[in-house]
N, C-alpha and C positions, 0 to 999 in steps of 0.2 A: 195699638197693638205694636206690642215688644216684638224686634226682631232676634229671636233668639236664634241662636246656633242647633244646628241636630243635636248635639252631644247634650247641651242645653235639656232640649225636651225629651231625650230618652233617660238622663239622671233625677228630670222631674215625675215623669209618667213612670217609670219604674227606680226608682230611689233603691240604693243598697245601704244596708246597715243602718235601720232605721232599728230605736229601741232603747236599751237601759244596757251596759255592759253590767253581766251578775259580778258582784265583787271588787269592783273598779279596781284599777290603784290610782285613777286619777279623774276627776272628773271637774268642767271648766263650764263658766254659762259665759253669753253676753248677748245684749241689745237689752230688750227689755220688752213686754206684753204692751204697755203703755205708749211705746215708740211705733207699732205694727210691725217689730222683726226680734224673735226672740231666739238661741240658740242653745240645746244644754249635749257639751258633747263630754263622751267618758270612752277611756281606752283603759286595756290591759297590757299587762308585759310578758313577756317568755322568760326562760330561765335565763336569755342571754342579752336580757335588759331591753330586746327589741318589741318595739309595738304591733302586738299579734291579732290583737282585737281593738275596733275604734269602732262607738255606734253615737248616732246622735237623734236629737230630739225639736223639732225644729216648731214656730208656727212664724208662719210668713208665707213672701209671693212664689212663684215658679224658680224663680233665683234663686232664695234664702235654701230653698229644699234641694236645687240642683247642685250648689256651694257647698251646701254640708253634706251630702251623699261624697262628691268630689274629695271634698278635704279627706274623711275618712278612707276613703278607696286610696289616695295618695300617702298616708302617712304611717300604712298598714308594710311591717318590714324595716320601719328606720328605728334609731337609736331615737334618744330622746333632744340629745344634742343635731343631729340632725334635723328634725322634725320643726325644731324651737327657730329655726334657719327659716322656714316656708313663709312665704310673703304670699300676700293677696292676690298680688301680680299672678304668680303660680296655680293657684285656685282659677283663677281667669281664664289662662292658659290650657289649663287641662282640659275646659269647655268649650275652648277652639273661641271665648272671648265673651262676655258678656255685655247689655247695652249699658251706657254709659250712666244713664242713670240708676243703673243698676249694681255698681262696683262696691258700693257699701257692701252687701251682702257677701262678698269675698272677705273682706274688712273684718265682718263679724265674725266668722270663720277664724281668720287668722287670731283673733283676738280673742277669743271660747279657746283655740288650742292653746295659748300660750297663759290662759287660767288652768288649764286642768293642766298643764307641764307645772305650774306654781303649786297647785292645789296638791299632786303627787310629790313636791320636794318640800312642802309644810310649808311654805311662803304665802302667807295672806294679801291677797287682794282687796283692795277698799280703793275702788275707782273712784271715789270722791276725795279721795288723798293725792290724788296724780294729778294735780292741777286745778285750775280755778274754771267753772265751769263756763263756756262761750254761749251754748245754744242749751235754752232753758226747756226749749221742748222735746228734745232728744237726751238731754244731758251729754253733752257732749262738750269735754276738756280740751284747753288751750292746748295742750300738752299731746291729747290726739291727734290735735289736726296738726300741730307740729311736724310729728312722727309721721302722718299719713301723705302728707305734700313733701315732706323729705323723701321718703320711700317708694313714691311715684312722678316724680314729679312735676307737680299739678305744678298750674300758674294762672290759673281766675279759679273766682272766687266761684263760679258754678260747678266748677270740678272739684272742690272741694266739696260742696253738698253734696255731688253723686256719691262722692265716697265715705262720706262720713254720715249725712243726713242734716247735719250742720245747716241752719239756714234754710231747712224745708218747711217751717210751719210756719210759725207768725213773721218772720220776716226782720226782727228787733234787732238780730247779732251780725246783722247782713254787715256792716259798719267794722264792729270788731274783727270778721274774718278776713275782712281784706286789710285790716292794719295786720294782722298775724302774717297775713299773708306777703305782705310787702315788706315785713322784718326779714322774714327767711329768706325772700328773694335780693333783698338789699346785702345779708351774709355770705349770698352766694354759695346757699348749702345743698340746694338742691340736687345739683348734681353728684350723685353718689359713685359712679364712674370716673375717674381722676381724667381730665382733659388731656389728651396728645401731650407726653413731655416733650421738652425742648433742646433737651439735653443729652448725653451719652448715656446710656443705660450701662450698670453693671448689669453680670448675669442674674446674680441676685434680686437686683430691681425686676428685670423684664420677667425674673419667673413668678414674681408675685402679683405685675400688673396682667400678664394673661393668665394666670388662677383665676384674677378677680375680674376679669371683663368675661370668660369662658363661665363662672361661676352666676354671674349676674346678667347677662344676656345673652349669650349663647347657650348655657345648657337649658333653660326653661324653654326657649324657644323648640329646642329638639323635644322634650320630655313633653309638650304640646301632641306632638303628633308619632309619642311612643319610643321615640330613638333617645340619645343622649351621646354623652362624648366626655373621654376621659383623659388629662394629660397625662405623658408617660416621663417624656422626661423632654429638655429643653438643649441641643447641643448649636451654639454660637445661635445665628438666627435662623436655626429648623427646630420647627417645634413641632413633636411628635406625640402623635393622640392615638386613641383607641377608641372605634366609634361602637357603643352599644344597642341594646334594643333590635326596633326595627332599620335604622341608621346602618343598620352592619351588615343587612342581606340587600340595601336596599340599591336596585340598579342605578341609581343616580348618587348613589355616596360621591362621589369624585366630584361632581357639580356642589353637592351641600360642602363639602371641606375646602373647594376653593372659591366657589361663587360667595359661600357666607363666612366659612367660618372667617378664611387667609383674611377675606376684603374686610372682616370688623373689626380683626387684629391689625391688621395694616391700618385703618381709619382710625382709630384709639390709640393705639402703642410705637410701632414703625412700618414704615411703609415700606421693609425692605424683608419680613416677614416671609418665612418658607411653611405649609400648613403640612406634613406627612403623616399618612396612616402607619402605623405598624400594629403585628398580630400580638 
């Protein structure tokens, strides 16, 4: 029995936005019935080019249904530029986490979204041309594996299988996956957040690093609990931020700022940064 969070159970038992959008602006598909999981996503934009409606049809397990439902809830109100930055980790975080063996369901959601956006833009998606097939059982290419390794900082073959299903069938591709993993790790490309700089930063460099850490590390964690954070300005070593959503009214907001946000920025950027909230 999988250890599902209450949010996953809620989204599975009462999925939101099931169906097909009428006269959609974009339609995308991911997975396949032959692989056991399949997802079709459709969306429609409003007059401001923001996603006003998103619906899904899926064939799969509880995690697939919950991930698809979460995806449609997350992207409503986003521009396409904002939506295409959505990662599978953010989908999983919205659900309070997924069993490691089910992380491929969140990846399928990300892929369907990318396909739907490409469809809106008139860009054909031809999976078979995007790299060489590594896993014949599930049709996973080397480029897909490399992307997922980098985006999720994977370090073992088992993790690759959990996130992509590659190697979960006949297992004949295990050595190929191991080779790809070794190449990516050897290139030291898995780390998407730069390691702590060993030089004095200019203010422009500091701003760029703070923005990157907040977007990739801090904001997704806060969004998982219904909150968010916005960088307002940086004055020397003072990082001025505004809390959004549930974080803005939380009694423990200052604890979050100091014990989480400030600690994370000091860990990854500079040890004397000070985070302050502004209205």
